[in-house]
SEKOLKE-564870 format. One record per residue (C-alpha): residue number from 1; residue in three letters; x, z, y. Coordinates in pm, whole numbers, plus 50000, padded with zeros to 5 digits. Layout:
BEGIN
<kekol seq="NUM" type="ALA" X="X" Z="Z" Y="Y"/>
...
//
This chain:
BEGIN
<kekol seq="1" type="MET" X="47396" Z="50109" Y="51305"/>
<kekol seq="2" type="ASP" X="47595" Z="49805" Y="51402"/>
<kekol seq="3" type="LEU" X="47768" Z="49559" Y="51170"/>
<kekol seq="4" type="ALA" X="48114" Z="49710" Y="51217"/>
<kekol seq="5" type="ALA" X="47995" Z="50052" Y="51100"/>
<kekol seq="6" type="ILE" X="47821" Z="49904" Y="50797"/>
<kekol seq="7" type="LEU" X="48134" Z="49705" Y="50705"/>
<kekol seq="8" type="PHE" X="48347" Z="50017" Y="50749"/>
<kekol seq="9" type="TYR" X="48132" Z="50214" Y="50506"/>
<kekol seq="10" type="VAL" X="48125" Z="49928" Y="50255"/>
<kekol seq="11" type="PHE" X="48503" Z="49883" Y="50261"/>
<kekol seq="12" type="ALA" X="48560" Z="50259" Y="50254"/>
<kekol seq="13" type="LEU" X="48339" Z="50292" Y="49945"/>
<kekol seq="14" type="VAL" X="48516" Z="50000" Y="49776"/>
<kekol seq="15" type="THR" X="48855" Z="50152" Y="49855"/>
<kekol seq="16" type="ILE" X="48764" Z="50502" Y="49738"/>
<kekol seq="17" type="GLY" X="48582" Z="50377" Y="49427"/>
<kekol seq="18" type="SER" X="48863" Z="50150" Y="49316"/>
<kekol seq="19" type="ALA" X="49119" Z="50423" Y="49390"/>
<kekol seq="20" type="ALA" X="48920" Z="50655" Y="49162"/>
<kekol seq="21" type="VAL" X="48932" Z="50390" Y="48889"/>
<kekol seq="22" type="VAL" X="49311" Z="50370" Y="48936"/>
<kekol seq="23" type="VAL" X="49344" Z="50744" Y="48891"/>
<kekol seq="24" type="PHE" X="49102" Z="50794" Y="48604"/>
<kekol seq="25" type="SER" X="49149" Z="50473" Y="48405"/>
<kekol seq="26" type="ARG" X="49327" Z="50498" Y="48070"/>
<kekol seq="27" type="ASN" X="49398" Z="50126" Y="48054"/>
<kekol seq="28" type="ILE" X="49696" Z="50030" Y="48269"/>
<kekol seq="29" type="VAL" X="49573" Z="49672" Y="48323"/>
<kekol seq="30" type="HIS" X="49238" Z="49798" Y="48455"/>
<kekol seq="31" type="ALA" X="49424" Z="50043" Y="48677"/>
<kekol seq="32" type="ALA" X="49645" Z="49765" Y="48815"/>
<kekol seq="33" type="PHE" X="49348" Z="49540" Y="48894"/>
<kekol seq="34" type="SER" X="49169" Z="49834" Y="49056"/>
<kekol seq="35" type="LEU" X="49481" Z="49894" Y="49264"/>
<kekol seq="36" type="MET" X="49442" Z="49537" Y="49391"/>
<kekol seq="37" type="PHE" X="49091" Z="49615" Y="49516"/>
<kekol seq="38" type="THR" X="49214" Z="49939" Y="49671"/>
<kekol seq="39" type="LEU" X="49488" Z="49760" Y="49863"/>
<kekol seq="40" type="MET" X="49250" Z="49484" Y="49972"/>
<kekol seq="41" type="GLY" X="49004" Z="49747" Y="50095"/>
<kekol seq="42" type="VAL" X="49278" Z="49909" Y="50301"/>
<kekol seq="43" type="ALA" X="49365" Z="49568" Y="50448"/>
<kekol seq="44" type="ALA" X="48998" Z="49516" Y="50538"/>
<kekol seq="45" type="LEU" X="48994" Z="49855" Y="50710"/>
<kekol seq="46" type="TYR" X="49302" Z="49749" Y="50907"/>
<kekol seq="47" type="VAL" X="49114" Z="49439" Y="51020"/>
<kekol seq="48" type="LEU" X="48825" Z="49657" Y="51138"/>
<kekol seq="49" type="LEU" X="49077" Z="49863" Y="51338"/>
<kekol seq="50" type="TYR" X="49206" Z="49546" Y="51509"/>
<kekol seq="51" type="ALA" X="49546" Z="49587" Y="51340"/>
<kekol seq="52" type="ASP" X="49578" Z="49229" Y="51224"/>
<kekol seq="53" type="PHE" X="49953" Z="49244" Y="51168"/>
<kekol seq="54" type="LEU" X="49919" Z="49547" Y="50942"/>
<kekol seq="55" type="ALA" X="49638" Z="49379" Y="50751"/>
<kekol seq="56" type="ALA" X="49842" Z="49064" Y="50693"/>
<kekol seq="57" type="THR" X="50145" Z="49269" Y="50594"/>
<kekol seq="58" type="GLN" X="49933" Z="49474" Y="50355"/>
<kekol seq="59" type="LEU" X="49804" Z="49159" Y="50187"/>
<kekol seq="60" type="LEU" X="50136" Z="48978" Y="50172"/>
<kekol seq="61" type="VAL" X="50365" Z="49263" Y="50073"/>
<kekol seq="62" type="TYR" X="50152" Z="49492" Y="49861"/>
<kekol seq="63" type="VAL" X="49883" Z="49269" Y="49713"/>
<kekol seq="64" type="GLY" X="50087" Z="48950" Y="49706"/>
<kekol seq="65" type="GLY" X="50422" Z="49089" Y="49603"/>
<kekol seq="66" type="ILE" X="50434" Z="49433" Y="49455"/>
<kekol seq="67" type="LEU" X="50101" Z="49428" Y="49275"/>
<kekol seq="68" type="ILE" X="50166" Z="49089" Y="49117"/>
<kekol seq="69" type="LEU" X="50506" Z="49219" Y="49006"/>
<kekol seq="70" type="ILE" X="50336" Z="49520" Y="48846"/>
<kekol seq="71" type="LEU" X="50079" Z="49299" Y="48673"/>
<kekol seq="72" type="PHE" X="50345" Z="49064" Y="48535"/>
<kekol seq="73" type="GLY" X="50554" Z="49360" Y="48423"/>
<kekol seq="74" type="VAL" X="50257" Z="49514" Y="48243"/>
<kekol seq="75" type="MET" X="50135" Z="49190" Y="48087"/>
<kekol seq="76" type="LEU" X="50474" Z="49061" Y="47976"/>
<kekol seq="77" type="THR" X="50584" Z="49380" Y="47806"/>
<kekol seq="78" type="SER" X="50410" Z="49526" Y="47507"/>
<kekol seq="79" type="GLN" X="50583" Z="49863" Y="47529"/>
<kekol seq="80" type="GLY" X="50319" Z="50010" Y="47759"/>
<kekol seq="81" type="TYR" X="50060" Z="50007" Y="47482"/>
<kekol seq="82" type="THR" X="50276" Z="50176" Y="47219"/>
<kekol seq="83" type="LEU" X="50382" Z="50480" Y="47421"/>
<kekol seq="84" type="ASN" X="50236" Z="50813" Y="47319"/>
<kekol seq="85" type="PHE" X="50129" Z="51019" Y="47617"/>
<kekol seq="86" type="ARG" X="50058" Z="51387" Y="47609"/>
<kekol seq="87" type="GLU" X="49689" Z="51464" Y="47627"/>
<kekol seq="88" type="ALA" X="49735" Z="51820" Y="47752"/>
<kekol seq="89" type="THR" X="49697" Z="51880" Y="48122"/>
<kekol seq="90" type="VAL" X="49947" Z="52100" Y="48296"/>
<kekol seq="91" type="ASN" X="49943" Z="52272" Y="48635"/>
<kekol seq="92" type="VAL" X="49569" Z="52227" Y="48683"/>
<kekol seq="93" type="VAL" X="49523" Z="52551" Y="48877"/>
<kekol seq="94" type="PRO" X="49807" Z="52498" Y="49131"/>
<kekol seq="95" type="ALA" X="49703" Z="52134" Y="49181"/>
<kekol seq="96" type="GLY" X="49341" Z="52235" Y="49231"/>
<kekol seq="97" type="LEU" X="49433" Z="52506" Y="49482"/>
<kekol seq="98" type="LEU" X="49657" Z="52265" Y="49673"/>
<kekol seq="99" type="SER" X="49382" Z="52001" Y="49678"/>
<kekol seq="100" type="VAL" X="49123" Z="52249" Y="49808"/>
<kekol seq="101" type="ALA" X="49367" Z="52373" Y="50075"/>
<kekol seq="102" type="ALA" X="49441" Z="52014" Y="50185"/>
<kekol seq="103" type="ALA" X="49069" Z="51933" Y="50196"/>
<kekol seq="104" type="ILE" X="48994" Z="52241" Y="50408"/>
<kekol seq="105" type="LEU" X="49280" Z="52154" Y="50644"/>
<kekol seq="106" type="LEU" X="49161" Z="51794" Y="50684"/>
<kekol seq="107" type="ILE" X="48799" Z="51897" Y="50740"/>
<kekol seq="108" type="TYR" X="48911" Z="52148" Y="51003"/>
<kekol seq="109" type="ALA" X="49131" Z="51890" Y="51176"/>
<kekol seq="110" type="PHE" X="48855" Z="51629" Y="51183"/>
<kekol seq="111" type="SER" X="48588" Z="51870" Y="51300"/>
<kekol seq="112" type="THR" X="48790" Z="52028" Y="51584"/>
<kekol seq="113" type="GLY" X="48999" Z="51728" Y="51685"/>
<kekol seq="114" type="GLY" X="48787" Z="51612" Y="51973"/>
<kekol seq="115" type="TRP" X="48784" Z="51250" Y="51867"/>
<kekol seq="116" type="VAL" X="48711" Z="51014" Y="52152"/>
<kekol seq="117" type="ILE" X="48585" Z="50663" Y="52096"/>
<kekol seq="118" type="THR" X="48726" Z="50429" Y="52356"/>
<kekol seq="119" type="GLU" X="48634" Z="50074" Y="52437"/>
<kekol seq="120" type="VAL" X="48850" Z="49798" Y="52291"/>
<kekol seq="121" type="ASP" X="49030" Z="49564" Y="52528"/>
<kekol seq="122" type="GLU" X="48935" Z="49201" Y="52548"/>
<kekol seq="123" type="ARG" X="49261" Z="49084" Y="52393"/>
<kekol seq="124" type="THR" X="49318" Z="49239" Y="52053"/>
<kekol seq="125" type="ASP" X="49598" Z="49014" Y="51929"/>
<kekol seq="126" type="THR" X="49873" Z="49256" Y="51824"/>
<kekol seq="127" type="VAL" X="50098" Z="48996" Y="51663"/>
<kekol seq="128" type="TYR" X="50187" Z="48836" Y="51996"/>
<kekol seq="129" type="ASP" X="50277" Z="49173" Y="52150"/>
<kekol seq="130" type="LEU" X="50479" Z="49273" Y="51845"/>
<kekol seq="131" type="GLY" X="50665" Z="48942" Y="51841"/>
<kekol seq="132" type="MET" X="50748" Z="48964" Y="52209"/>
<kekol seq="133" type="MET" X="50871" Z="49321" Y="52167"/>
<kekol seq="134" type="LEU" X="51088" Z="49228" Y="51867"/>
<kekol seq="135" type="MET" X="51240" Z="48929" Y="52044"/>
<kekol seq="136" type="THR" X="51316" Z="49110" Y="52371"/>
<kekol seq="137" type="ASP" X="51354" Z="49487" Y="52350"/>
<kekol seq="138" type="TYR" X="51450" Z="49522" Y="51983"/>
<kekol seq="139" type="LEU" X="51637" Z="49197" Y="51921"/>
<kekol seq="140" type="LEU" X="51964" Z="49364" Y="51816"/>
<kekol seq="141" type="VAL" X="51785" Z="49595" Y="51571"/>
<kekol seq="142" type="PHE" X="51593" Z="49298" Y="51430"/>
<kekol seq="143" type="ILE" X="51914" Z="49100" Y="51376"/>
<kekol seq="144" type="VAL" X="52096" Z="49397" Y="51218"/>
<kekol seq="145" type="ALA" X="51804" Z="49455" Y="50978"/>
<kekol seq="146" type="GLY" X="51810" Z="49086" Y="50883"/>
<kekol seq="147" type="VAL" X="52185" Z="49092" Y="50818"/>
<kekol seq="148" type="LEU" X="52153" Z="49410" Y="50607"/>
<kekol seq="149" type="LEU" X="51877" Z="49250" Y="50399"/>
<kekol seq="150" type="LEU" X="52088" Z="48938" Y="50354"/>
<kekol seq="151" type="VAL" X="52385" Z="49146" Y="50237"/>
<kekol seq="152" type="ALA" X="52159" Z="49333" Y="49992"/>
<kekol seq="153" type="ILE" X="52025" Z="49005" Y="49850"/>
<kekol seq="154" type="ILE" X="52376" Z="48860" Y="49813"/>
<kekol seq="155" type="GLY" X="52492" Z="49183" Y="49646"/>
<kekol seq="156" type="ALA" X="52201" Z="49172" Y="49402"/>
<kekol seq="157" type="ILE" X="52279" Z="48810" Y="49314"/>
<kekol seq="158" type="VAL" X="52648" Z="48888" Y="49260"/>
<kekol seq="159" type="MET" X="52569" Z="49191" Y="49045"/>
<kekol seq="160" type="SER" X="52316" Z="49003" Y="48834"/>
<kekol seq="161" type="THR" X="52551" Z="48709" Y="48774"/>
<kekol seq="162" type="ARG" X="52833" Z="48945" Y="48673"/>
<kekol seq="163" type="LEU" X="52598" Z="49121" Y="48435"/>
<kekol seq="164" type="SER" X="52483" Z="48796" Y="48276"/>
<kekol seq="165" type="VAL" X="52842" Z="48671" Y="48242"/>
<kekol seq="166" type="ASN" X="52960" Z="48999" Y="48085"/>
<kekol seq="167" type="THR" X="52674" Z="49016" Y="47835"/>
<kekol seq="168" type="GLU" X="52742" Z="48663" Y="47705"/>
<kekol seq="169" type="ASP" X="53103" Z="48745" Y="47610"/>
//
């Protein structure tokens, strides 16, 4: 076994184990921190697949932005600890049947797929290729997306200032 295969199995186990903690944890803070390890494990798997742009995006957007927002939201509000959740489970049989059917379908697809391992090119820098494609072929789409995001940010600022002005009256 080479180092890449060992690292793949280590990161896959970390990702699956921390995802199981997210699902089965009763404490929302523990679940949020386990979600951080799950997302970092996925980013590490992206690195092993030579998808460096996806790995950086995973870390910046999900771990750096959304997860920190979730953690601050959980830690700064005390309402999450006082909610009463139902302990009864519902729809266990349909969910179990759907899970077994999905597992059988995935096992069949992986076993009969004819997966071929190909050699990796010398140059594995995907950020350069993506940047060149965005700045040549998809420049208009890139600019339109930027303008739409700018309009959304300005609209959110206007709406939040109107709300704060109206609530002070």
